[in-house]
C-alpha positions as CSV (number, residue, x, y, z in Angstrom):
1,M,-3.2,65.1,38.6
2,S,-5.6,68.0,38.0
3,D,-9.2,68.1,39.2
4,S,-10.4,68.5,35.6
5,I,-9.1,65.0,34.9
6,Q,-10.2,63.4,38.2
7,F,-13.8,64.6,37.8
8,Q,-14.0,64.3,34.0
9,R,-16.7,61.6,34.0
10,T,-18.9,63.6,36.4
11,E,-18.4,66.7,34.3
12,L,-19.4,64.9,31.2
13,L,-22.8,64.2,32.9
14,L,-23.4,67.4,34.8
15,G,-21.5,70.0,32.7
16,K,-18.8,72.6,33.7
17,E,-21.3,75.1,35.2
18,K,-22.8,72.5,37.6
19,M,-19.4,71.3,38.5
20,H,-18.4,74.8,39.4
21,I,-21.5,75.1,41.6
22,L,-20.7,71.8,43.2
23,G,-17.3,73.1,44.2
24,K,-18.8,76.1,45.9
25,Q,-21.3,74.3,48.1
26,K,-20.9,74.0,51.8
27,I,-22.2,70.8,53.3
28,I,-22.4,69.5,56.8
29,I,-23.1,65.9,57.8
30,F,-24.2,65.1,61.3
31,G,-23.4,61.4,62.1
32,I,-20.9,59.6,60.0
33,G,-21.8,56.0,60.8
34,G,-23.3,53.5,58.4
35,V,-25.2,56.2,56.5
36,G,-23.2,59.4,56.9
37,S,-19.8,57.9,56.1
38,W,-20.9,56.6,52.7
39,C,-22.7,59.8,51.9
40,A,-19.5,61.7,52.6
41,E,-17.5,59.5,50.3
42,S,-20.0,59.9,47.5
43,L,-20.1,63.6,47.8
44,I,-16.3,64.0,47.7
45,R,-16.0,61.6,44.7
46,S,-18.6,63.7,43.0
47,G,-16.7,67.0,43.3
48,I,-17.8,68.5,46.6
49,I,-14.9,70.4,48.1
50,N,-16.2,72.0,51.3
51,L,-17.5,69.3,53.7
52,T,-17.9,69.3,57.5
53,I,-18.3,65.9,59.2
54,V,-19.6,65.7,62.8
55,D,-19.5,62.7,65.2
56,I,-18.5,62.1,68.8
57,D,-17.5,58.5,68.6
58,T,-14.3,56.5,68.0
59,V,-14.2,53.5,65.7
60,S,-15.2,50.2,67.4
61,I,-15.1,46.7,66.1
62,T,-18.9,46.6,65.8
63,N,-18.7,49.4,63.2
64,I,-16.7,47.3,60.7
65,N,-19.7,45.6,59.2
66,R,-21.2,48.8,57.8
67,Q,-19.1,52.0,58.3
68,L,-16.8,53.2,55.6
69,Q,-13.9,54.3,57.8
70,A,-14.1,51.3,60.1
71,T,-11.3,48.8,59.6
72,H,-9.0,46.8,62.0
73,K,-6.4,49.5,61.2
74,T,-8.6,52.4,62.4
75,L,-10.0,50.8,65.6
76,G,-9.9,53.3,68.4
77,Q,-9.4,56.3,66.1
78,I,-11.7,59.3,66.2
79,K,-14.3,58.5,63.5
80,T,-14.2,62.0,62.0
81,E,-10.4,61.9,61.7
82,A,-10.4,58.4,60.2
83,L,-13.0,59.4,57.6
84,K,-11.2,62.7,56.9
85,A,-8.0,60.8,56.1
86,R,-9.9,58.6,53.7
87,L,-11.6,61.5,52.0
88,L,-8.3,63.4,51.5
89,E,-6.9,60.3,49.8
90,I,-9.7,60.6,47.3
91,N,-9.2,64.4,46.8
92,P,-6.3,66.0,48.6
93,R,-7.6,69.4,47.7
94,A,-10.9,68.9,49.6
95,Q,-11.5,71.2,52.6
96,I,-12.7,68.7,55.2
97,T,-13.6,70.0,58.6
98,S,-13.6,67.3,61.3
99,I,-15.7,68.0,64.5
100,Q,-15.7,65.5,67.3
101,K,-18.9,66.6,69.0
102,V,-22.4,65.4,69.4
103,Y,-25.1,67.8,68.1
104,N,-27.7,68.7,70.7
105,Q,-29.9,71.5,71.9
106,D,-27.2,73.0,74.2
107,N,-24.5,73.4,71.5
108,S,-26.5,73.9,68.3
109,D,-25.3,77.5,67.9
110,F,-21.7,76.3,67.7
111,F,-22.4,74.7,64.2
112,E,-23.6,77.9,62.6
113,L,-26.1,76.0,60.5
114,H,-27.1,79.2,58.6
115,S,-23.7,79.1,56.8
116,Y,-24.3,75.9,55.0
117,D,-26.0,75.1,51.7
118,F,-27.0,71.5,52.6
119,I,-27.5,70.0,56.0
120,I,-27.4,66.2,56.2
121,D,-29.1,64.5,59.2
122,A,-27.8,61.0,59.9
123,I,-28.2,61.2,63.6
124,D,-29.5,58.3,65.7
125,S,-30.4,60.1,68.8
126,L,-34.1,60.9,68.8
127,S,-34.0,64.2,70.8
128,S,-31.0,65.5,68.8
129,K,-32.5,64.6,65.5
130,I,-35.7,66.4,66.3
131,H,-33.9,69.5,67.4
132,L,-31.8,69.5,64.3
133,I,-34.8,69.2,62.1
134,R,-36.5,72.1,63.8
135,T,-33.4,74.2,63.6
136,A,-32.2,73.3,60.1
137,T,-35.6,74.0,58.5
138,R,-35.4,77.5,59.8
139,T,-32.3,78.2,57.7
140,D,-31.9,78.7,54.0
141,A,-30.1,75.3,53.7
142,V,-31.5,72.2,52.1
143,L,-32.1,69.6,54.8
144,I,-32.0,65.9,53.9
145,S,-32.7,63.4,56.7
146,S,-32.1,59.7,57.1
147,M,-34.7,57.7,58.9
148,G,-34.0,54.2,60.4
149,A,-31.7,52.1,58.2
150,A,-31.5,49.1,60.5
151,L,-33.6,45.8,60.3
152,K,-33.5,45.8,56.5
153,V,-32.0,43.6,53.7
154,D,-34.2,44.4,50.7
155,P,-32.7,47.3,48.7
156,T,-35.8,47.6,46.5
157,R,-37.8,48.9,49.5
158,I,-35.7,52.0,50.1
159,R,-37.7,55.1,49.4
160,V,-37.5,58.9,49.3
161,A,-40.4,61.0,50.5
162,N,-41.4,64.2,52.2
163,F,-41.1,63.9,56.0
164,W,-44.8,63.9,56.5
165,D,-45.3,61.2,53.8
166,V,-42.9,58.6,55.1
167,V,-44.9,55.3,55.6
168,G,-43.7,52.0,57.1
169,C,-40.8,53.4,59.1
170,P,-41.3,53.1,62.9
171,F,-38.5,55.5,63.6
172,A,-40.1,58.2,61.5
173,A,-43.4,57.6,63.2
174,I,-41.9,58.3,66.6
175,I,-40.2,61.4,65.3
176,R,-43.5,62.8,63.8
177,K,-45.3,62.0,67.0
178,R,-42.8,63.8,69.1
179,I,-42.3,66.7,66.8
180,R,-46.0,67.5,66.8
181,R,-45.8,68.3,70.5
182,G,-43.7,71.4,69.8
183,D,-42.6,73.6,67.0
184,L,-43.2,71.9,63.6
185,P,-40.5,72.0,60.9
186,A,-40.5,75.4,59.2
187,K,-40.4,73.9,55.7
188,D,-40.7,70.6,53.9
189,F,-37.6,68.3,53.6
190,L,-36.9,65.0,52.1
191,C,-36.2,61.8,53.9
192,V,-34.5,58.5,52.9
193,Y,-36.2,55.5,54.5
194,G,-37.2,51.9,54.1
195,N,-40.6,50.3,54.6
196,E,-39.2,47.0,55.6
197,V,-38.8,46.1,59.3
198,L,-37.3,42.7,60.0
199,P,-36.9,41.1,63.4
200,N,-33.6,40.8,65.2
201,L,-33.0,37.0,65.2
202,S,-30.6,37.0,68.1
203,I,-33.0,38.5,70.7
204,D,-36.2,37.2,72.2
205,K,-39.7,37.6,70.8
206,A,-40.8,40.2,73.4
207,Q,-37.9,42.5,72.3
208,N,-38.7,41.9,68.7
209,D,-42.4,42.8,69.3
210,S,-41.4,46.0,71.0
211,T,-39.2,47.0,68.0
212,N,-41.7,46.1,65.4
213,S,-44.9,47.6,66.8
214,V,-44.0,51.2,67.3
215,E,-46.5,52.6,64.8
216,N,-49.5,51.4,66.8
217,S,-48.0,51.3,70.3
218,Q,-50.0,52.8,73.1
219,E,-46.8,53.2,75.2
220,T,-45.0,56.5,75.6
221,D,-42.0,57.2,73.5
222,E,-39.8,57.0,76.6
223,Q,-41.1,53.5,77.3
224,I,-40.5,52.4,73.8
225,L,-37.0,53.8,73.8
226,K,-36.1,52.1,77.1
227,K,-37.0,48.8,75.4
228,A,-34.8,49.6,72.4
229,V,-32.1,47.1,71.5
230,T,-29.1,47.3,69.3
231,N,-30.7,46.5,65.9
232,G,-29.1,44.5,63.1
233,S,-27.9,46.3,60.1
234,T,-25.9,45.7,56.9
235,A,-23.5,47.6,54.8
236,H,-25.4,47.5,51.6
237,I,-28.6,49.1,53.1
238,T,-26.8,51.8,55.1
239,A,-24.6,52.6,52.0
240,I,-27.6,52.9,49.8
241,F,-29.2,55.3,52.3
242,G,-26.0,57.4,52.2
243,F,-25.5,57.2,48.5
244,T,-29.2,58.2,48.0
245,I,-28.8,61.3,50.2
246,A,-25.7,62.3,48.2
247,G,-27.6,61.7,45.0
248,L,-30.4,64.0,46.2
249,V,-27.7,66.7,46.8
250,L,-26.4,66.3,43.2
251,Q,-30.0,66.2,41.8
252,N,-30.8,69.4,43.6
253,I,-27.8,71.2,42.1
254,F,-28.3,69.6,38.6
255,E,-31.9,70.7,38.4
256,R,-31.3,74.3,39.3
257,N,-32.3,76.8,36.6
258,M,-32.7,74.1,34.0
């Protein structure tokens, strides 16, 4: 079946010229967990052809509640390979590059960020996320970053804002605090976030208090992170984060030269 038929509904909305642009874009997603995996699927279903997916982990049973490629059949598989197989079932002609690595300061040059049109940040690690933000904003690529998607159930409280304008997200607050200590981002970039922070019901109150009071905490970031727990999350919230990021990519392309 030809691409023209597969993407007919998208072309009806965006037009042939924009579909052609979509097919030429190079996109890299760092982190293909609850947010990044759904973002990848949405991009491929929309007509993106050249996609690089980066993650170090293998599929575990605790991923099944929210990550696209995680099923009982894929347990133990490399996450990037499991997702690549899924994406190629959607579009066999897609050029999917699977990289089983973790992004960090030591290997950032390996990824050649300057070669991409869009850089998607769905990294959980604080230090790696900050380094990626600093590095990506010094390229010509469009950076879109996911803030914390855990501890939320209300889809109506998911927002998009400039990094410096994110309000109500403790994770973003820590990132801003840390990033001000060194080089600031070289340009503005959009973030997807939610301003809802619910407690983990299966842990004690002291741990909940440490999770929910980051914005006004007098502790160091390191002390806060040492108290961090595995936070509850749901598929619908992480998927909305991922779909929203994919939507921002399409919106960026759709609005060019209009």
